[in-house]
C-alpha positions in Angstrom: 0.0 0.0 0.0 1.2 3.5 -0.8 0.8 6.7 1.2 -0.3 10.0 -0.4 -1.3 13.3 1.4 -1.3 11.5 4.7 -3.7 8.7 3.8 -2.8 5.1 3.0 -4.3 3.7 -0.2 -6.8 1.0 0.8 -6.0 -2.2 -1.2 -6.1 -1.3 -4.9 -8.0 1.9 -4.2 -11.0 0.6 -6.2 -12.9 -1.9 -4.1 -13.7 -2.7 -0.5 -13.7 -6.4 0.4 -16.7 -8.0 2.1 -16.6 -7.3 5.8 -13.7 -4.8 5.4 -13.9 -1.0 6.0 -11.8 1.9 4.7 -10.4 3.3 7.9 -10.2 7.1 8.7 -6.5 7.2 7.8 -7.1 5.3 4.5 -8.6 6.3 1.2 -9.8 4.9 -2.1 -8.6 6.3 -5.5 -9.1 10.1 -5.7 -12.0 9.8 -8.2 -13.8 7.5 -5.9 -12.9 9.6 -2.8 -14.3 12.7 -4.5 -17.5 10.9 -5.4 -18.0 9.7 -1.8 -17.2 13.3 -0.6 -19.9 14.6 -2.9 -22.3 12.1 -1.3 -21.5 13.6 2.0 -22.4 17.0 0.7 -25.7 15.7 -0.6 -26.4 14.0 2.7 -25.8 17.1 4.8 -27.3 19.6 2.3 -31.0 19.7 3.2 -30.6 19.8 6.9 -27.7 22.3 6.9 -29.5 24.8 4.7 -32.9 24.4 6.4 -31.6 25.8 9.6 -30.6 29.2 8.2 -33.8 29.2 6.1 -36.0 28.9 9.1 -34.0 31.2 11.4 -33.3 33.9 8.8 -29.5 33.5 8.8 -27.5 34.0 5.6 -27.5 30.7 3.8 -24.1 31.0 2.1 -22.5 32.3 5.3 -23.8 29.2 7.2 -22.6 27.0 4.4 -19.1 28.6 4.4 -18.7 28.1 8.2 -20.0 24.5 8.0 -17.2 23.8 5.5 -14.6 25.7 7.6 -15.9 24.0 10.8 -15.5 20.6 9.2 -11.9 21.3 8.2 -11.2 22.6 11.8 -12.8 19.4 13.3 -10.6 17.2 11.1 -7.5 19.1 12.1 -8.2 19.1 15.9 -9.2 15.4 16.0 -6.0 14.7 14.0 -7.9 13.0 11.2 -9.1 10.2 13.4 -12.8 11.0 13.5 -14.6 11.3 10.2 -17.4 13.9 10.6 -19.2 16.7 8.8 -20.2 19.7 10.9 -23.5 20.9 9.6 -26.1 23.3 11.1 -27.5 22.1 14.3 -31.3 21.7 14.6 -31.1 22.4 18.3 -30.4 26.1 17.5 -33.7 26.5 15.6 -35.9 26.9 18.7 -33.9 29.5 20.6 -32.9 31.5 17.5 -36.5 31.6 16.3 -37.6 32.6 19.7 -35.1 35.4 19.7 -35.7 36.7 16.2 -37.3 39.9 17.6 -34.0 40.7 19.3 -32.2 40.9 16.0 -29.5 38.9 14.2 -26.7 40.4 16.2 -28.2 39.2 19.5 -28.8 35.8 17.9 -25.2 35.5 16.8 -24.1 36.4 20.3 -26.1 33.5 21.6 -24.5 31.2 19.0 -21.0 32.4 19.9 -21.7 32.0 23.7 -22.9 28.4 23.2 -19.7 27.7 21.2 -17.5 29.1 23.9 -19.2 27.1 26.6 -19.0 23.9 24.6 -15.3 24.4 23.9 -14.6 25.0 27.6 -16.5 21.8 28.5 -14.4 20.0 25.8 -11.2 21.1 27.5 -12.5 19.8 30.9 -13.5 16.5 29.3 -10.1 16.2 27.6 -8.2 16.5 30.9 -10.7 15.0 33.3 -12.1 12.2 31.2 -15.5 11.5 29.7 -17.0 10.4 33.0 -17.4 14.0 34.1 -20.2 14.4 31.5 -22.1 11.4 32.9 -21.8 12.7 36.4 -23.1 16.2 35.7 -25.7 15.3 33.1 -27.0 11.8 33.5 -29.3 10.5 30.7 -32.5 11.5 32.5 -31.3 15.2 32.5 -29.9 15.1 29.0 -33.0 13.5 27.5 -35.4 16.0 29.2 -33.5 19.1 27.9 -33.4 17.7 24.4 -37.2 17.0 24.5 -38.1 20.5 25.6 -35.8 22.1 23.1 -37.5 20.2 20.3 -41.1 20.8 21.4 -40.8 24.3 22.7 -41.4 25.8 19.2 -44.2 23.4 18.2 -46.6 26.4 17.9 -44.3 28.1 15.5 -44.4 25.0 13.2 -48.1 24.9 13.3 -48.4 28.6 12.7 -46.3 28.3 9.5 -48.3 25.3 8.5 -51.6 27.2 8.8 -50.2 30.0 6.7 -50.2 27.8 3.6 -51.9 24.6 4.6 -52.1 22.9 1.2 -48.4 23.6 0.4 -47.4 22.5 3.9 -49.4 19.3 3.6 -47.8 18.4 0.3 -44.4 19.1 1.7 -45.0 17.0 4.8 -46.4 14.0 2.8 -43.5 14.2 0.4 -41.0 14.1 3.3 -42.8 11.1 4.9 -43.1 9.1 1.7 -39.5 9.7 0.5 -38.1 8.9 4.0 -40.1 5.7 4.4 -40.1 4.2 0.9 -37.2 6.0 -0.8 -34.4 3.6 -1.8 -30.9 3.9 -0.4 -29.4 7.4 -0.2 -32.7 8.9 -1.5 -34.4 7.9 1.7 -31.8 9.8 3.7 -32.6 12.9 1.7 -36.3 13.0 2.6 -36.2 16.5 4.0 -34.3 18.0 1.1 -36.5 16.2 -1.5 -39.7 17.1 0.4 -38.7 20.8 0.5 -38.0 20.8 -3.2 -41.3 19.2 -4.0 -43.1 21.7 -1.7 -41.3 24.6 -3.4 -42.2 23.4 -6.9 -45.9 22.9 -5.8 -46.0 26.4 -4.3 -44.5 27.8 -7.5 -47.2 26.2 -9.6 -49.8 27.7 -7.3 -48.1 31.1 -7.4 -47.6 31.1 -3.7 -43.9 32.1 -3.6 -43.1 35.7 -2.7 -42.5 37.6 -5.9 -40.1 40.0 -4.2 -37.8 37.1 -3.2 -38.0 35.6 -6.7 -36.9 39.0 -8.2 -34.1 39.1 -5.7 -33.0 35.7 -6.8 -33.0 36.7 -10.4 -30.9 39.8 -9.7 -28.4 38.0 -7.5 -24.9 37.5 -8.8 -23.6 34.0 -9.5 -20.4 34.7 -7.7 -19.9 36.9 -4.6 -18.7 37.1 -1.0 -21.0 35.7 1.7 -22.7 38.2 4.0 -20.8 38.6 7.3 -22.4 40.0 10.5 -21.1 40.7 13.9 -22.5 39.6 17.3 -23.8 41.4 20.3 -24.4 39.8 23.7 -27.8 40.1 25.4 -28.2 38.1 28.6 -31.8 37.1 28.0 -31.0 35.7 24.5 -27.8 34.0 25.7 -29.7 32.2 28.5 -32.4 31.0 26.1 -29.7 29.4 23.9 -27.3 27.9 26.5 -29.4 24.7 26.9 -28.4 23.8 23.4 -24.9 23.0 24.8 -26.4 19.8 26.3 -27.7 18.7 22.9 -24.4 19.4 21.2 -22.5 17.3 23.9 -24.9 14.4 23.4 -24.6 14.6 19.6 -20.8 14.9 19.6 -20.2 12.1 22.2 -22.7 9.9 20.4 -21.0 10.5 17.1 -17.6 9.5 18.6 -19.1 6.3 20.0 -21.0 5.5 16.7 -17.8 5.8 14.6 -15.9 3.8 17.2 -18.4 1.0 17.0 -18.5 1.0 13.1 -14.7 1.0 12.7 -13.9 -1.3 15.6 -11.4 1.2 17.1 -11.8 2.9 20.4 -12.0 6.7 20.1 -13.1 7.6 23.6 -9.9 9.5 24.2 -11.0 11.9 21.4 -14.4 12.9 23.0 -12.9 16.0 24.5 -11.2 17.0 21.2 -14.5 16.5 19.3 -16.3 18.9 21.8 -13.5 21.4 21.5 -13.6 21.3 17.7 -17.4 21.7 17.5 -17.2 24.5 20.1 -14.6 26.4 18.2 -16.5 25.9 14.9 -19.7 27.2 16.5 -17.8 30.2 18.1 -16.3 31.1 14.7 -19.7 30.9 13.0 -21.3 33.0 15.6 -18.6 35.6 15.3 -19.2 36.2 11.6 -22.8 35.4 10.8 -23.2 31.6 10.5 -25.4 29.1 12.3 -24.1 26.9 15.1 -22.7 23.5 14.1 -22.8 19.9 15.2 -21.7 16.4 14.0 -24.1 15.0 11.4 -25.9 11.7 11.8 -26.9 11.9 8.0 -23.2 11.4 7.2 -22.9 8.4 9.5 -25.6 6.9 7.2 -23.4 7.5 4.2 -20.4 5.8 5.9 -22.5 2.9 7.0 -23.7 2.4 3.4 -20.3 2.7 1.8 -18.1 1.3 4.6 -15.8 4.2 3.8 -14.7 6.2 6.9 -11.9 8.0 5.2 -11.4 11.6 6.4 -10.1 12.4 2.8 -13.8 12.3 1.7 -14.7 14.8 4.4 -12.0 17.2 3.2 -13.7 17.0 -0.2 -17.1 17.7 1.4 -15.7 20.7 3.3 -14.0 22.1 0.2 -17.2 21.7 -1.8 -19.3 23.6 0.9 -16.8 26.5 0.9 -17.0 26.8 -2.9 -20.8 26.8 -3.0 -20.8 29.5 -0.3 -19.5 32.0 -2.8 -22.7 32.0 -4.9 -25.2 34.7 -3.8 -27.7 33.4 -6.3 -27.7 30.0 -4.6 -28.4 31.7 -1.2 -31.2 33.8 -2.7 -32.8 30.7 -4.2 -32.9 29.1 -0.7 -34.7 32.2 0.7 -37.5 31.8 -1.8 -38.8 28.8 0.2 -42.3 29.8 1.4 -43.8 29.6 4.9 -45.9 26.6 4.0 -42.9 24.5 3.0 -41.1 25.6 6.2 -44.2 24.6 8.2 -44.4 21.2 6.7 -40.7 20.5 7.3 -40.5 21.9 10.8 -43.6 19.9 11.9 -41.3 16.9 11.4 -38.0 18.5 12.5 -39.2 19.8 15.9 -40.7 16.5 16.6 -37.5 14.6 15.7 -35.5 16.7 18.1 -38.0 15.9 20.9 -37.9 12.2 20.1 -34.1 12.3 20.2 -34.5 13.0 23.9 -37.0 10.2 24.3 -34.5 7.9 22.5 -31.8 9.0 25.0 -34.1 7.8 27.8 -34.8 4.5 26.1 -31.2 3.7 25.2 -30.1 4.3 28.8 -33.2 2.6 30.3 -34.2 5.6 32.4 -36.6 4.4 35.1 -39.8 6.5 35.2 -41.3 4.5 38.0 -38.7 6.4 40.1 -40.6 9.3 41.6 -37.5 11.6 41.4 -37.2 11.1 37.6 -40.9 11.3 37.1 -41.7 14.4 39.1 -38.7 16.6 38.2 -38.8 15.8 34.5 -42.6 16.3 34.4 -42.3 19.8 35.8 -39.4 20.8 33.6 -41.1 19.6 30.4 -44.3 21.5 31.0 -42.4 24.6 31.8 -40.4 24.2 28.6 -43.1 23.1 26.2 -45.7 25.5 27.7 -43.1 28.3 27.2 -43.3 29.5 30.8 -42.0 33.1 30.6 -41.0 35.1 33.7 -38.9 38.2 34.3 -36.0 38.2 36.7 -34.9 41.8 37.2 -34.6 43.2 33.6 -34.1 39.8 32.0 -37.0 37.9 30.5 -36.5 34.2 30.4 -38.6 31.8 28.3 -39.6 28.1 28.6 -36.4 26.6 27.3 -34.4 28.4 30.0 -36.7 27.7 32.9 -37.2 24.1 31.9 -33.5 23.5 31.6 -32.7 25.3 34.8 -35.4 23.2 36.5 -34.0 19.9 35.4 -30.3 20.8 35.8 -30.7 22.3 39.2 -33.8 20.5 40.5 -32.7 17.0 39.7 -29.5 16.8 41.7 -31.2 18.5 44.7 -34.2 16.2 44.7 -32.1 13.2 44.1 -29.8 14.1 47.1 -32.9 14.6 49.3 -34.2 11.2 48.3 -30.9 9.5 49.1 -30.7 11.3 52.5 -34.2 10.1 53.3 -33.3 6.5 52.5 -30.2 6.6 54.7 
C-alpha cells in the first residue's frame, strides 16, 4: 500500500472487500474519494440549509462556516474521527424565539454556546468523559433535548396554517421519501420534500415575488454576507441549553464511529467537543449558524463502509466553494412559509424524540418518583413556554425548563438519598 497526502491507499483503491472498511487514515482512489465526498455534501445539504432558512440567517455564510468548521474538526481530531459539521437543529428553537431581538443578538447567543462547549471540551479532555455522565445523566440530557425540540411546536403549526395545502404536500413528500425511498434517496427525505413543496408552491403562485426577483438579480459569484454579534443576557440564556444537545450529539458520534470502525475513540471525545465548540464560536462571530456532527453522514459511511477523512476534506471544500454564490443563497430564501411549516412539523418532533431515545437507550426508570416528578415539571415549563422576568431579564420556557432539570434533579435526588439513609 502507498501513502499519499497522509492517507494510506486501501487495497487497490477501487474496491472494499466483504466485511472490510476503509479506515479514517485510508482512502480509495481520488475519483472514488471525490465521489463519496460529494455524497456527504448531498447528505448534509437539506438539513444544513434548512436551519438558516428557518431562522433567517444568511445561507451562504452558514454553508461557508460549516465547511470551515468541518476542516477545523478534522485538524483538531488529528484525522481520526470522520465527521461533517452541519447546522444544528437544536439552535432553531432558541434562535427563532429570539428573532425579535435581531440577528446580532442571535449571533451572540450562538457564539456563547460555542465558547461554553469548547470550555467543556477542555474539561473532558483533561478530566475524562465520566465528568459528563456525572453532571448530566441520561434523565437530564433527555429532558433538555425533548423540551428544546417541542418548545417551538406552535411556530411550526403557525407556518403550516399560513399555507396549509403547500405545507401538507411538503409533509407528505417528506414522509413518503423517507419511508419508501431507496438507499441514499431515503436519507434525503427532508431535502426532497422541501424541493417538491417549493415546486408545488411555485405552480400555485404562492412564492413571494419580491424574493423571486431578488434571486434573479443576485450574482452568480460573490462574497458571503458577514455579520457581527452582540451579547444580550436574555437571549444567551435561552440558547445555552443547546450545549447539552451538542454534547450528546458529539459524544454519540464518537461512539458510533468507534463501533463501526472497531477502534476505540473515547480519548477523542474532548477533542470533538473542543472542535465543535470552536467551529460554532467562529460561525457566531461572523454570521453563521451553530454546528454539530451529522448523523446523516454516518448513514453514508454505514452504506459505503468508507470512513476515510479524505472524503470529508472533499465535502468541506465543496461547501466552501458553494458558499461564494449569492444566487444560490437567494434561491434558498424563496422557500415559502408553508414549506417551512411542513418541514418543521417533522423536525421539531424529531428533536424531541431524540431526547426520548436517550431515555430508552439508557433505560431511564420513570417509576422512580424523582425522575418522574422533576422531568414532568421541567417539560411542562419548557413546552408551555413559561415566561417570567427576573430583574430586567425575561426568560422563556427553554431556559426555565433547563434550569429546573439541571438544578432541581440533583437537589431532589440528594434529598431522596438522604431520606433512604
